C-alpha positions as CSV (number, residue, x, y, z in Angstrom):
1,M,32.6,23.0,118.8
2,H,30.0,23.4,116.1
3,F,26.3,23.9,117.1
4,L,23.0,25.0,115.8
5,I,22.1,28.4,117.2
6,V,18.7,30.0,117.4
7,P,18.5,33.6,118.7
8,M,15.4,33.7,120.9
9,R,14.9,37.5,120.8
10,V,14.8,40.3,118.2
11,R,16.2,43.5,119.6
12,G,15.2,42.4,123.1
13,V,11.7,41.3,122.2
14,P,11.1,37.6,122.8
15,R,10.1,35.4,119.8
16,S,7.2,33.1,120.2
17,Q,7.9,29.4,120.7
18,K,6.4,28.8,117.2
19,E,8.9,31.3,115.7
20,I,11.8,29.8,117.6
21,R,10.9,26.3,116.4
22,A,10.5,27.5,112.8
23,F,13.7,29.5,112.7
24,N,16.4,28.0,110.4
25,P,19.3,27.7,112.9
26,I,22.7,29.3,112.3
27,R,25.5,26.7,112.3
28,G,28.7,27.9,113.9
29,D,31.6,27.3,116.2
30,V,30.6,28.7,119.7
31,H,33.4,30.2,121.8
32,L,33.0,31.2,125.5
33,R,35.7,33.3,127.0
34,L,36.5,36.2,129.3
35,D,36.6,39.2,127.0
36,E,39.0,41.7,128.6
37,F,38.1,44.4,126.0
38,A,34.3,44.2,126.0
39,P,32.4,47.3,125.0
40,L,30.9,47.4,128.4
41,G,34.1,49.2,129.7
42,R,35.1,46.2,131.8
43,A,35.9,42.5,131.4
44,S,32.9,40.4,130.6
45,N,32.2,36.7,129.9
46,S,31.3,36.5,126.2
47,A,29.8,34.0,123.8
48,S,30.6,34.5,120.1
49,L,30.4,32.6,116.9
50,L,33.4,31.7,114.8
51,N,33.4,29.9,111.4
52,V,29.8,30.7,110.6
53,H,28.7,28.7,107.5
54,P,28.4,30.7,104.3
55,G,25.1,32.3,103.5
56,K,24.1,32.5,107.2
57,P,23.9,35.7,109.1
58,D,26.5,36.5,111.8
59,L,25.3,36.9,115.3
60,P,26.7,39.7,117.5
61,P,28.5,38.4,120.6
62,L,26.7,38.0,123.8
63,Y,28.3,39.9,126.7
64,E,27.7,39.0,130.4
65,A,26.9,35.5,128.9
66,V,25.6,32.9,131.3
67,M,24.2,29.4,130.8
68,T,20.6,29.6,132.0
69,G,19.5,26.2,131.0
70,M,20.9,22.8,129.9
71,S,19.4,19.5,128.8
72,T,20.6,16.3,127.1
73,L,21.0,17.8,123.6
74,G,21.3,21.6,124.1
75,A,21.6,24.6,126.3
76,T,20.4,28.2,126.6
77,F,22.8,31.1,126.9
78,T,21.6,34.6,128.0
79,G,23.3,37.9,127.9
80,I,23.5,41.3,126.2
81,E,24.0,41.9,122.5
82,I,25.0,45.3,121.2
83,I,23.5,46.4,117.8
84,D,24.2,49.9,116.4
85,G,25.4,51.0,119.9
86,V,22.3,49.9,121.7
87,A,22.3,47.0,124.2
88,Y,19.5,44.5,124.0
89,A,18.7,41.3,126.0
90,Q,19.3,38.2,124.0
91,S,19.2,34.4,124.5
92,W,20.6,31.7,122.3
93,W,19.2,28.2,122.1
94,V,22.3,26.1,121.3
95,R,22.0,22.5,120.3
96,I,24.0,19.8,118.6
97,P,23.5,19.2,114.9
């Protein structure tokens, strides 16, 4: 299912509400699944983007992904992203287009 996704942190550091609202969202197909081969060395719930629209950056998958909030038009997923071998906290604000 296609959504608008806004990453709410940069390498683990939270963005301000102003930065989050001003961010041009990434449009993509969000997939949630149990990832048997996660880089954590064990199975992990993961959230990843497939079919990202051209010209938009790709987001690293979220491992240990859980829904931490939900409202009428969107949700927040929180987990761990791995960038250059380093694990960082990350949250995605996911909403319908």
